[in-house]
C-alpha positions, 0 to 999 in steps of 0.5 A, spaced: 539 525 522 538 520 528 535 526 532 530 529 527 528 522 526 527 521 533 523 528 534 519 527 528 517 519 530 517 521 537 522 515 539 530 515 543 535 517 540 539 510 541 533 506 538 533 510 531 541 509 531 540 502 532 535 501 528 538 505 522 545 500 523 540 495 523 537 496 516 545 498 514 547 492 516 542 489 511 537 485 517 530 485 514 524 488 517 521 482 519 527 479 523 529 486 527 522 485 529 522 479 531 528 477 534 532 485 535 528 488 540 534 489 545 537 493 540 531 497 538 527 498 544 521 493 542 519 497 536 514 495 532 514 494 524 510 500 523 515 504 527 521 501 523 518 501 517 517 509 518 524 509 519 527 506 514 522 511 509 525 517 513 532 515 512 532 514 505 528 521 505 534 525 508 540 520 505 536 522 498 536 529 500 542 530 502 545 527 496 541 532 492 543 537 496 551 536 495 549 536 487 545 543 488 551 546 492 556 543 487 553 545 480 552 552 483 559 552 486 562 551 478 558 557 476 562 561 481 555 563 484 555 560 491 555 565 497 556 563 504 548 565 505 546 561 499 550 555 502 547 556 509 539 556 506 540 550 502 544 546 507 539 547 512 533 545 508 529 539 511 524 538 504 526 536 497 522 542 495 525 547 499 532 545 496 529 546 488 526 551 490 534 555 491 537 552 486 532 554 481 535 561 479 541 556 477 538 550 474 540 550 467 534 552 462 532 551 455 532 558 452 527 562 454 524 569 453 527 571 458 534 569 456 533 572 449 532 579 452 538 578 456 542 575 450 539 582 447 543 586 452 536 588 457 539 585 463 541 592 466 535 595 465 531 590 468 536 590 474 533 598 474 526 596 474 528 591 480 533 596 483 527 602 484 531 607 486 529 611 479 525 617 481 526 621 476 526 621 469 521 618 463 522 609 463 522 610 455 526 615 454 532 611 458 529 604 454 531 608 448 538 607 450 537 600 450 535 600 443 540 595 439 537 593 432 543 589 430 541 585 436 533 585 435 531 591 440 528 596 435 523 600 440 523 603 448 517 599 448 521 592 446 526 594 450 521 595 456 518 588 454 524 585 453 526 588 461 520 585 464 520 579 461 528 578 466 524 581 472 518 576 471 523 570 471 526 573 476 520 573 481 519 567 479 526 564 480 525 566 487 524 561 493 521 566 497 514 568 493 514 560 490 513 558 498 508 564 499 504 562 493 504 554 494 502 555 502 497 560 500 494 555 494 495 550 499 491 554 504 485 557 500 485 553 493 479 550 491 479 543 487 475 545 481 473 540 476 466 541 470 464 536 465 467 537 457 461 534 455 455 534 460 451 528 456 457 524 456 459 523 464 459 516 465 460 515 472 463 522 473 456 525 475 459 527 481 464 531 478 460 535 473 460 542 477 465 540 483 469 545 488 472 542 494 477 546 498 484 543 496 486 542 503 480 538 505 478 534 499 479 526 500 484 522 497 479 517 493 476 524 490 483 527 488 484 520 484 477 519 481 477 527 478 484 525 476 482 518 472 476 523 470 481 528 466 486 523 463 479 519 460 478 526 458 471 527 460 473 533 465 477 539 466 481 540 472 483 546 476 485 549 482 481 555 483 485 561 487 484 569 488 489 572 482 488 578 485 490 576 492 496 572 489 499 578 485 498 583 491 502 578 495 507 578 491 508 586 490 508 586 497 515 583 497 518 586 491 514 594 490 518 597 495 518 604 492 512 605 489 514 612 487 519 609 482 518 610 475 519 603 474 513 602 479 508 600 474 513 596 469 515 592 476 508 591 477 506 589 469 512 583 470 510 581 477 503 579 474 506 577 467 510 573 472 504 569 476 500 568 471 505 565 465 510 562 470 508 562 478 501 560 478 501 555 472 508 551 476 505 551 483 499 549 480 502 543 477 506 542 483 499 542 488 496 538 484 502 532 484 503 533 492 495 532 492 496 525 488 501 524 492 498 523 498 492 521 495 497 514 492 499 514 499 492 513 501 490 508 497 496 504 498 495 505 505 488 502 504 490 497 499 495 494 503 491 494 510 486 490 506 490 486 503 493 483 510 486 482 513 486 478 506 492 474 507 491 472 514 484 470 513 483 464 518 485 457 514 480 451 514 485 446 515 483 439 514 477 440 510 475 436 503 474 443 498 470 443 491 472 449 487 466 451 483 470 457 477 463 459 475 461 461 467 456 461 462 457 459 455 464 456 457 461 452 463 464 451 470 470 448 471 469 444 478 475 441 482 476 438 489 482 438 492 484 434 499 485 436 505 493 438 503 491 442 498 492 436 493 487 437 486 484 430 486 479 430 481 476 436 475 470 436 471 466 442 468 459 442 468 454 446 462 448 448 468 446 455 465 445 458 458 446 457 453 446 449 454 442 449 460 444 442 463 441 443 469 440 436 472 446 433 469 451 439 472 448 437 479 448 430 479 457 431 476 457 436 483 454 430 487 458 425 484 464 428 486 462 430 494 460 423 494 467 420 492 471 424 495 467 425 502 467 433 500 466 438 506 465 444 503 464 448 496 467 454 495 464 458 490 468 464 486 465 470 486 465 472 478 460 471 472 454 467 473 457 466 480 450 467 484 447 463 478 451 457 479 450 458 488 443 456 486 445 450 483 449 448 489 444 449 494 439 445 490 444 440 491 446 441 498 438 440 499 438 433 497 444 430 500 444 426 507 449 429 509 452 436 511 455 439 506 456 448 506 458 452 501 461 459 501 463 465 496 471 465 495 473 472 492 477 469 485 480 476 483 487 473 480 485 466 479 485 467 472 492 471 472 495 465 476 492 459 472 497 462 466 503 464 470 510 459 471 508 457 477 500 454 475 504 451 469 509 448 473 504 445 479 499 443 473 503 442 467 497 437 465 491 442 466 488 447 462 489 454 465 481 455 467 483 448 471 488 451 475 484 457 476 479 453 478 484 450 484 486 456 486 479 458 488 478 452 492 485 452 496 484 460 497 479 457 503 484 451 504 490 457 506 489 463 503 496 465 505 499 460 502 495 460 495 495 468 494 502 469 495 503 465 487 499 471 484 501 479 484 498 483 490 496 488 484 491 483 482 487 481 489 482 487 486 482 490 494 481 497 495 480 504 491 484 506 484 488 501 485 490 502 477 491 510 478 497 510 483 504 510 482 505 502 481 511 502 484 510 505 490 505 499 490 509 493 489 513 496 494 508 497 499 505 490 497 510 486 498 512 489 505 505 487 506 506 479 503 512 479 507 510 481 514 505 475 513 509 469 510 514 471 516 509 473 522 506 466 520 512 462 518 512 456 514 513 449 514 519 449 510 517 441 508 511 443 505 512 450 503 512 452 496 518 457 493 512 462 491 511 462 499 519 461 501 521 467 498 517 471 502 521 468 508 526 474 511 533 474 508 531 468 502 530 471 495 527 467 488 533 463 487 534 461 494 527 458 495 528 455 488 533 451 490 531 449 497 525 446 494 530 443 489 534 440 495 527 437 498 526 434 491 532 431 491 534 429 498 528 429 502 525 432 507 530 437 511 531 434 518 533 440 521 534 448 521 541 445 521 542 442 514 539 447 511 546 451 510 546 445 505 542 449 500 545 451 495 545 460 496 543 460 503 549 463 506 550 465 513 547 471 514 541 470 510 540 463 514 540 467 520 535 472 517 531 466 515 532 460 520 527 463 526 521 464 521 522 456 518 519 451 522 520 444 522 514 441 525 517 433 524 525 435 526 527 431 532 529 437 535 524 441 539 525 448 538 526 447 530 518 447 530 518 453 534 519 461 533 524 460 538 531 462 533 537 457 533 541 463 536 536 463 542 537 455 543 541 455 548 537 459 552 531 455 550 534 449 554 537 453 560 529 457 561 527 450 560 532 446 565 530 452 570 522 451 571 524 443 572 521 441 566 524 437 560 523 438 553 518 433 552 515 435 557 513 443 554 512 439 547 506 435 550 503 441 553 507 448 552 503 452 558 507 449 563 512 454 561 507 460 562 505 457 569 512 455 572 515 462 569 507 466 573 508 461 579 516 461 580 520 465 585 524 469 579 523 475 576 523 475 568 529 479 569 533 474 573 530 468 569 534 473 562 540 473 567 541 465 568 538 464 560 544 469 558 539 473 554 534 479 553 528 480 557 524 482 551 528 475 548 526 471 554 518 474 553 519 471 546 521 465 548 516 463 553 510 465 548 514 460 543 514 454 547 507 456 550 504 455 543 510 452 538 504 451 533 500 458 534 498 461 528 495 468 529 490 467 523 486 462 528 484 468 531 481 471 526 474 470 524 472 464 519 469 465 513 461 465 513 458 457 511 452 457 507 447 451 506 441 456 503 441 461 497 439 468 499 436 473 492 435 481 493 427 478 492 428 475 499 430 482 502 426 486 507 428 492 510 429 492 517 433 484 515 438 483 520 444 479 516 450 476 518 456 478 512 464 478 511 467 484 509 470 483 501 473 490 500 474 497 505 474 504 501 474 511 504 467 512 504 465 505 507 465 498 506 462 492 501 459 487 505 457 480 502 451 478 505 449 472 500 445 476 494 448 477 487 451 484 490 454 486 495 451 491 500 455 498 502 455 500 509 457 507 509 462 511 513 455 514 517 452 507 518 458 503 522 458 506 529 453 510 533 459 515 534 463 518 528 468 514 524 473 517 521 477 511 517 472 505 516 479 500 517 479 503 524 471 498 525 473 493 520 477 490 515 477 485 509 475 478 511 471 480 518 464 477 519 459 483 522 452 484 523 448 489 518 441 491 518 438 492 511 436 499 510 435 500 503 434 496 497 434 498 490 432 492 486 433 495 478 441 498 481 442 492 484 444 496 491 444 494 498 444 500 504 446 497 509 448 499 517 452 496 522 448 500 528 442 494 529 439 499 533 
């Protein structure tokens, strides 16, 4: 298996072996990526995940092979040739194709025919050795009214049923038909009722080659079929398919049973093979579309979670609404809730002036820096209200629109109730909106990733696979950033390498009962946090206030001695590094010893030493600081203000297969189509932009009636 995976992924055999051994020893992927580089040859997370996925598949494949071999052997039908084919199979589908003739079946037309004693006649048809005589005379010898065979015609029909099943169960035939369908099939759909197409007008009379249909169209058509709006099928040349099967089976056209064999082949294709292969191909297309959609969702989620935090700001959050009013809440620079109100500036109450006064008072009382407005119902109307308030203030205050997807899910969750037991659900959701601006990662981990609302067709894909992929993204982001163990919530801590929900709760409980943790070592006092979990987690949990400076860095406790030795070898003291970490990098660059020599002196690997140097150079580095900050506004823009050719700054809200939706400050996000993302050809929008990116766009089309805005990232 190691060799196969290494060849598939273009890796060295020992890299694959070491990685699999680490995974088998229950090391987490973030831990392996960060702290076991010597063993993996510095493999990145993507490749380690690929190894993990592939070894799971191959092990499941091997397990299935053993089950199949055992089943066939128990039937007394396992031949050396068949066993060799099964053991040599590299895909699960190949194993299932080979197993099909021996797989226990429900009662079929072929089994009924066999019960009537017609299998010998079927074998005569398949053998094609009879060159003279009358098929009906031979078939007449199988007439047996007691068994339900009254005529020669019935005998031949039953024999053809047996032959049809033999052809259908042939792994080689299935492979041929499957491949031809993939290569030449046309994925087709038509409207069941052309007058009621909803959003499926594009698929009213749709046809696209199976081999080139984009994933998002597969998912769209599947949804239309589920909603009973579309009829869907794969169109292929039946004559060509039947002819391909005949090439394999009709070896002696002069046989008196040739016509019976051809009839059986045609029946086999139409009744058994074609429906099964169409299901398989459509399932395969759906699986691939699911995988693609999940990858898009995961990449969008990653970008959103790693959005730049607005630290040290007092934020006023507004959850807009019409009839039920707008919830307003203020949080301080640490995310602590200060005060909240409900205002009713819109229909039906229209208390506009009163709402302005409430907002202004909250801004003045708490020295608010930024206003975060949820992007849901009444968002743009509320934006006008905020812009008016800001315009009348004597000091600078800005606002921005925040994606509020999932805020209502959070507000009703046990986590929210525990945080704010005295507040109503809507106010909790509003606090979440404000906190998303302050620290997106810390807040969004409290919400089921599927509820965050980025991606395409996320409700249509395999929900188990989606959850697994998104959990991996959250785990990756949390561990990349690291957490302050003395301030992190249990929702954040549970994603730390080696920590589960129970231990995360215990960490928070221990902190509440015993005060702040004073060192990483003191984490071992937490109930349920064993030695292995500590090893996995320690490097990702930071303690900025610890007496041991290394506790505040990404240096793992197992490397503290190496880090201390490095500092001493460079002629520095820990206090020097603490006050100016760049000294470490400068000393290494200007020193006379190479990294290899320093690694030997520090008794660690070169890769580990490189990471130690990086950690000490920027001990409090947050990778999110390199991301673009959200666009802050002070005045409002409407679609009526737009003019074709206008160039604006916008924030990417969502990336999909056909482009990106960009918030330019009006009610509706504009669409940058794939063809307008760059001067060169763009195959994948994610190669150009990501969620949260700030981009310059030109307005190329405006449809005020439909609220649609076309944008271009090609400005000249």
